[in-house]
LUMFI-421033 format. One record per residue (C-alpha): residue in one letter; x, y, z. Coordinates in Angstrom, 1 decimal. Example, Ala and Ser with C-alpha at 12.3 -4.5 7.8 and 13.67 -1.06 7.14 Angstrom:
REM residues 2
A	12.3	-4.5	7.8
S	13.7	-1.1	7.1
END
This chain:
REM residues 179
X	0.0	-0.1	0.0
X	2.8	2.3	0.9
X	4.5	1.9	-2.5
X	1.1	2.4	-4.2
X	0.6	5.7	-2.4
X	4.2	6.9	-3.2
X	3.9	6.0	-7.0
X	0.5	8.0	-7.1
X	2.2	10.8	-5.3
X	5.0	10.8	-7.8
X	2.6	10.8	-10.9
X	0.6	13.7	-9.6
X	3.7	15.9	-8.7
X	5.3	15.0	-12.1
X	2.2	16.2	-13.8
X	1.9	19.4	-11.7
X	5.4	20.3	-12.7
X	5.1	19.3	-16.4
X	4.5	21.8	-19.0
X	3.9	20.9	-22.6
X	5.9	21.9	-25.5
X	4.2	24.3	-27.8
X	5.2	23.9	-31.5
X	2.3	25.9	-33.0
X	2.9	28.1	-35.8
X	-0.2	29.2	-37.7
X	2.0	30.0	-40.8
X	2.9	26.3	-40.8
X	-0.3	24.2	-40.8
X	1.6	21.0	-40.2
X	2.4	22.1	-36.6
X	-1.3	22.5	-36.0
X	-1.7	18.7	-36.4
X	0.0	18.2	-32.8
X	-2.5	17.2	-30.2
X	-1.7	20.1	-28.0
X	-2.2	22.5	-31.0
X	-5.9	21.5	-31.5
X	-7.3	24.8	-30.1
X	-4.8	26.7	-32.3
X	-6.1	24.9	-35.3
X	-9.7	25.7	-34.3
X	-8.8	29.5	-34.0
X	-7.3	29.4	-37.4
X	-10.8	28.2	-38.8
X	-12.4	31.3	-37.4
X	-13.3	34.3	-39.7
X	-10.8	37.2	-39.3
X	-12.9	39.5	-37.3
X	-13.8	37.0	-34.6
X	-12.6	37.8	-31.2
X	-13.8	34.9	-29.1
X	-15.4	31.6	-30.2
X	-16.8	28.5	-28.4
X	-16.2	24.8	-28.8
X	-17.8	22.0	-26.9
X	-14.9	20.2	-24.7
X	-13.9	17.2	-26.7
X	-13.3	15.2	-23.5
X	-16.0	12.6	-23.1
X	-15.6	13.0	-19.2
X	-16.9	16.4	-19.6
X	-20.1	16.2	-21.9
X	-21.6	19.4	-20.6
X	-18.5	21.6	-20.7
X	-17.7	24.4	-23.1
X	-14.5	26.2	-23.9
X	-14.3	29.9	-24.7
X	-11.4	30.7	-26.9
X	-9.8	34.0	-28.2
X	-9.0	33.7	-31.9
X	-5.7	35.7	-31.2
X	-2.4	33.7	-31.1
X	0.6	34.3	-29.1
X	4.0	32.9	-29.9
X	4.9	29.6	-28.1
X	2.7	28.6	-25.0
X	-0.1	31.2	-25.0
X	-0.7	32.9	-21.6
X	-3.5	35.1	-20.5
X	-1.3	38.1	-19.9
X	-0.2	38.0	-23.5
X	-3.9	39.0	-24.5
X	-4.4	42.7	-25.0
X	-6.7	44.0	-22.0
X	-9.7	44.6	-24.4
X	-9.4	41.0	-25.9
X	-9.1	39.7	-22.4
X	-12.1	41.4	-21.1
X	-14.3	40.3	-24.2
X	-13.0	36.7	-23.4
X	-14.3	36.9	-20.0
X	-17.6	38.7	-20.8
X	-18.2	36.2	-23.6
X	-17.5	33.2	-21.4
X	-20.1	34.8	-18.7
X	-22.6	35.3	-21.3
X	-22.4	31.7	-22.6
X	-22.5	30.3	-19.0
X	-25.6	32.4	-18.3
X	-27.2	31.3	-21.4
X	-26.7	27.5	-20.6
X	-27.1	27.5	-16.8
X	-28.8	30.8	-15.6
X	-27.3	31.9	-12.3
X	-25.7	28.5	-11.7
X	-22.6	29.0	-13.8
X	-18.9	28.9	-13.2
X	-15.9	29.7	-15.5
X	-12.4	28.3	-15.0
X	-9.0	29.0	-16.1
X	-6.5	26.3	-14.9
X	-2.8	26.9	-13.8
X	-0.6	27.5	-16.9
X	1.6	24.6	-15.9
X	-1.4	22.2	-16.1
X	-2.5	23.4	-19.6
X	-2.8	20.4	-22.0
X	-3.4	22.9	-24.9
X	-1.2	25.7	-26.1
X	-4.0	28.1	-26.8
X	-5.6	30.3	-24.1
X	-9.1	28.8	-23.1
X	-11.7	29.1	-20.4
X	-13.8	26.3	-19.1
X	-17.4	27.2	-19.1
X	-19.9	24.9	-17.1
X	-22.4	24.6	-14.3
X	-21.2	25.3	-10.8
X	-21.2	22.5	-8.4
X	-23.9	23.5	-5.7
X	-22.4	24.8	-2.5
X	-18.9	25.3	-3.8
X	-17.2	28.3	-2.2
X	-13.7	28.1	-0.7
X	-10.2	29.7	-0.7
X	-9.3	33.4	-1.3
X	-11.5	35.4	-3.6
X	-11.9	38.9	-4.7
X	-15.3	40.5	-5.3
X	-15.6	42.3	-8.7
X	-18.4	44.1	-10.5
X	-17.6	42.9	-13.9
X	-15.2	41.2	-16.5
X	-13.0	44.4	-16.8
X	-12.1	44.0	-13.1
X	-11.1	40.3	-13.2
X	-7.5	40.2	-12.3
X	-4.7	38.5	-14.4
X	-4.3	34.9	-13.0
X	-0.6	34.8	-13.6
X	0.8	31.3	-13.7
X	-2.1	30.1	-11.3
X	-5.6	29.5	-12.2
X	-8.7	31.0	-11.2
X	-12.5	30.3	-11.1
X	-15.5	32.8	-11.2
X	-19.1	32.5	-10.3
X	-21.9	34.9	-9.6
X	-23.1	36.0	-6.1
X	-25.8	38.6	-5.4
X	-25.0	40.6	-8.8
X	-21.3	40.5	-8.3
X	-18.6	38.1	-9.4
X	-16.5	36.0	-6.9
X	-12.9	35.6	-8.4
X	-11.3	32.7	-6.7
X	-7.6	33.1	-7.3
X	-4.4	31.1	-6.6
X	-6.1	27.9	-7.7
X	-4.4	25.0	-9.7
X	-7.0	22.7	-11.2
X	-9.8	25.4	-11.2
X	-12.3	23.6	-13.4
X	-13.0	21.1	-10.7
X	-15.7	23.3	-9.4
X	-17.7	22.7	-12.7
X	-20.0	19.6	-13.1
X	-18.7	17.2	-15.6
END
């Protein structure tokens, strides 16, 4: 049993330290065939004026989950702080609107810590918030423009009395969303 626990601990800690390589280059379509570049390939399919688009999560374990994705690319591994403030605000605004459309006031959106990303392209998980979830440090904001940059950590957001609770310093933030 002790060996089993040690192996599981090693696997989880290795996963938390891993960061994927990002060979994505929109000028070279061959690079977009890599698994971690799938969202970059989806972004390239969008019309030029598109700021944010949505795709359903392809994981069979997350049948009701959507992803909000900016069309804009960044070199290498995409990070939230590489998006211009207006694009970032529109990404949050669009993700919140989609979440409200699908789940009324029972929505949540999440951005996982960067070291845990399995895709190169920035994306926000959109889903139904698990009932009764509220923990950790959070900041109360009035709207998308006030959502702080997550930095290397993740964050998750949900509505409370007309405001947004932004839970910061999270790693696997999407665990607050129903699968």
